[in-house]
C-alpha positions, 0 to 999 in steps of 0.5 A: 790565341790558341783555343774551353774556354770555356771545352771545349777544345778549349772548352772550359771556362768555369763560367763559361765557362776549356776553351773547348773550357771548358772546353777553353776556359780555363783562362789560366794564370797569364795576363788577360790577353796572352794566355799560354794555351800550350802550357795548359794543354794537359788540363784542356785535354783532361777537361774536354774528355770529362765533358765528352758525354755532354758534347756527344749529346750536343753533337747528336742534336746538331746532327738532327739539323745537319745530318751529313756534312762533308766538311766540318771545321772546329774553330778554336779546337784546342787539343782536338777532343771535340774535333775527334768527337765530331769525326766520330759522330759524322763518319762520312765527314772530313774534319779540320781543327783550327787553332792558333796554337801549334802544340795543341794541334799536334795533340789533336793530330796525335788523338786522331791517329790514336782514334783511327780517323787521321785519314779524314782529319786535318789541322790549320794553325792560324790566328782567328778570325782572319786565318779562316780565309785559308780554309780551302773549302767552305764548311757544311758544319762549323763548331766554335766552342768558347773561342768567340769570346777570345776575339775582341770584336765578337760580331765581326768574328761571327761574320767571318765564321759565317762567310766560310759556311757553304750554302745551307751550312750550320754554325754551332756556337758554344757560349754561355750556360751556367757556372759549374758547381763542385761543392755544397753551399755550406762546406763546413769551413769559411763562410757559406756560399763560396762558389757564388762569390767566386762566380761574381769575381770570375765575372769581373775577371772575365769582363777585364779579360774581354776589355783588354783584348785587341780591338775589344768591342762591347757586345750584348751577349744575345748569341741567337740575335748575333747569329741572325745579325750576321745573316744566318737564319733559324737560330735556336739554342739548347743547353746540355748538362754534365752531371757527375755526382759524388763520389767523383772519379780521380780525373773529375776530382783533378779537374775540380782541383785545377778549376779552383786553382785557376780561379784562385790565381785569376781572382785573388785580388777580387776576393776577401781574405777569408775566402782566400783562406778557404780556397787555400784550405780547399787546395791543400792536399794535407788538409782533410777538408780539401778538395783532395779528400772531401766526399761531397765534391761533385761536378754539375755543369751546363753548356749552351749551344746556339745553332743557326744556318746559312 
């Protein structure tokens, strides 16, 4: 499970939703439980870079609670974009990027080299959550962006995260938020409200993805409640906004196209013929009404961070 995933990391999930989509959600075109994160590496990295302003705000908020961590662990780090943001936000800390995908961790190490923080940056390739036992030291700050929802038993996963915290350590969990918006309600083709129907389809897809995970356990997604249930205290949440109005940069437009393409692949069986036809037009580079050419494409996304302390 290499985690946007949602970012953020895997940090996308459109509805999450880049694994760090992000972040790690974009959950991709694979079967529900076997997502080939390495194949999506470039998309994950581009998405996480796009969401960097949002994540910088989140890191500043976390720093108010945990100002000088010695060791930061980024769980489900993906290509390390947020791991490096954490290294930048906490210049006195050592950062370990933890993921199940070797190719994504290679990207993380290369990024740390480029950004000049490789001397205090490490990686750990393990399966989550059991692989966290291989961490040499407990973490003062643990960041988990859209990686928890890839574990069948989320409560047990959170408990495993919490066990690797140092006394006073903080866990920052990125889950939830709002589905991203890229288009107006009425786009001039097809039936108005396409993105709302995509949200419904993706929610169904996400439930199927969760149900197909090994050891899947149904859990009420009360994240502060779960953080409290695994023995952490003073749980609180805050939502951060990414607001990129039209006209979009080339990279943001490319992300919009990739996001719609991913949903077209994931949700094809859950949409009616007219919406599929509209999606195909939106994805067609030769169509003037497509995402490639429209002047009204924007990106408005909200990610929620839940914090609690040991």
